[in-house]
C-alpha positions in Angstrom: 90.8 80.6 92.7 88.0 80.9 95.0 89.6 80.7 98.4 92.4 83.3 97.8 89.7 85.6 96.1 87.8 85.1 99.6 91.0 85.2 101.8 91.5 89.0 100.2 88.5 89.9 100.8 88.2 89.2 104.5 91.8 91.1 104.5 90.1 93.9 102.6 87.2 94.7 104.4 89.3 94.6 107.7 92.0 97.0 106.5 89.1 99.9 104.5 86.7 100.9 104.9 84.2 98.9 101.6 80.7 100.4 101.4 79.5 98.9 98.0 80.2 95.8 96.1 81.6 97.8 93.3 84.3 99.4 95.4 85.3 95.8 96.9 84.8 94.7 93.3 87.5 97.8 92.0 89.9 96.8 94.9 90.0 93.6 94.1 91.0 94.2 90.1 93.5 96.2 92.0 94.7 93.3 93.7 94.3 91.2 90.6 91.2 89.4 90.9 88.6 89.6 88.4 85.3 89.1 89.1 81.3 89.7 88.7 79.2 91.5 90.7 77.4 87.6 90.7 80.8 86.5 92.1 81.1 89.1 94.4 77.1 89.2 95.6 77.9 85.1 96.4 80.9 85.9 98.0 79.4 87.7 100.3 76.6 86.0 100.8 79.3 82.7 101.6 82.0 84.9 104.0 78.9 85.9 105.8 79.9 89.7 105.7 77.0 92.2 107.2 77.3 96.1 106.8 78.3 98.0 109.6 78.1 101.6 110.9 81.3 103.2 110.6 82.8 105.7 112.5 81.9 107.8 110.1 78.5 107.0 109.8 78.3 105.3 106.4 78.1 102.2 106.3 80.2 98.8 104.9 81.3 95.3 104.8 82.8 93.5 107.8 82.8 90.1 108.6 79.8 88.7 110.5 82.2 88.1 113.5 81.0 91.5 115.3 79.0 88.5 116.7 80.9 86.0 119.2 82.9 83.1 117.0 81.5 84.7 113.7 84.7 85.5 111.7 86.7 82.8 113.7 84.1 80.8 112.0 84.6 82.1 108.4 88.4 81.8 109.1 88.5 78.0 110.6 86.9 76.9 106.9 89.2 79.0 104.9 91.8 77.2 106.7 89.6 73.7 106.6 89.7 74.5 102.8 92.7 76.0 102.1 96.1 73.7 103.7 97.8 71.1 101.6 99.9 70.4 104.2 101.9 70.5 107.4 105.3 69.3 108.3 107.6 70.2 111.2 110.8 72.0 110.3 113.1 72.1 113.1 111.9 74.5 115.9 108.9 75.6 113.4 105.8 73.9 112.0 105.6 74.5 108.1 102.5 74.8 106.5 101.4 75.0 103.1 97.8 76.2 101.8 96.3 76.6 98.4 98.1 80.2 96.7 96.2 83.2 98.2 95.1 81.3 101.0 98.0 81.9 103.3 96.8 84.6 105.2 93.6 83.6 106.5 94.5 80.4 107.4 97.4 82.2 109.5 94.6 84.7 111.2 92.5 81.5 112.0 96.0 80.1 113.9 96.4 83.4 115.5 92.5 83.6 116.4 92.5 79.7 118.2 95.1 81.7 120.9 96.8 78.5 121.3 99.4 78.6 124.0 102.0 76.9 122.5 102.0 78.8 119.6 104.3 81.8 119.8 103.3 83.6 116.2 103.1 83.4 112.9 104.5 84.3 109.5 102.7 83.8 106.2 103.5 84.4 102.5 101.0 83.3 99.7 101.0 80.4 100.1 102.9 79.2 102.9 102.6 79.3 106.8 105.7 79.5 109.4 104.5 79.0 113.1 106.7 79.4 115.6 106.7 76.9 118.8 107.1 78.5 122.4 109.4 75.6 123.5 111.1 72.8 121.7 109.5 69.3 121.2 105.5 70.8 121.0 105.6 70.5 117.2 103.7 67.1 117.5 100.8 68.3 119.6 100.1 71.6 118.0 100.2 69.5 114.4 97.7 67.7 116.0 95.5 69.9 117.2 96.0 71.5 113.8 94.8 68.4 111.9 91.8 68.1 114.2 90.5 71.3 112.4 90.9 69.9 109.1 89.7 67.4 109.6 86.5 68.7 111.8 83.0 68.6 109.6 82.1 72.0 108.2 80.1 75.0 109.9 
């Protein structure tokens, strides 16, 4: 639940200019997440969100990824914490995640910019990875397993 909520927070702050915790809480509730102010505060701290100036001169939440590697570090942590399984299926790799975490985990894969990956498609708890050349699935899965098993930040 926590990982799904935090994945949703990352998606929401990318999509909307969210200025306050109350605004974030309201949007999360509209997306099916019942949260308290304390939960929002903890999530903001754990995700290392910062306030940045928006185009209109107001301040909004953003991933600390404005600094090199910041958002990628958060996405890698989400990947490590939420991936349940990986398997090859024909010329695809199928990854199962905790419910609500597939989008953030897929974004981590996309941000790695692995040349053997054409793209990802994420649902609620499943990611399909399109592999550039048949036969490279094992190599890609080994790289993703290294990420999954790497030490936390």
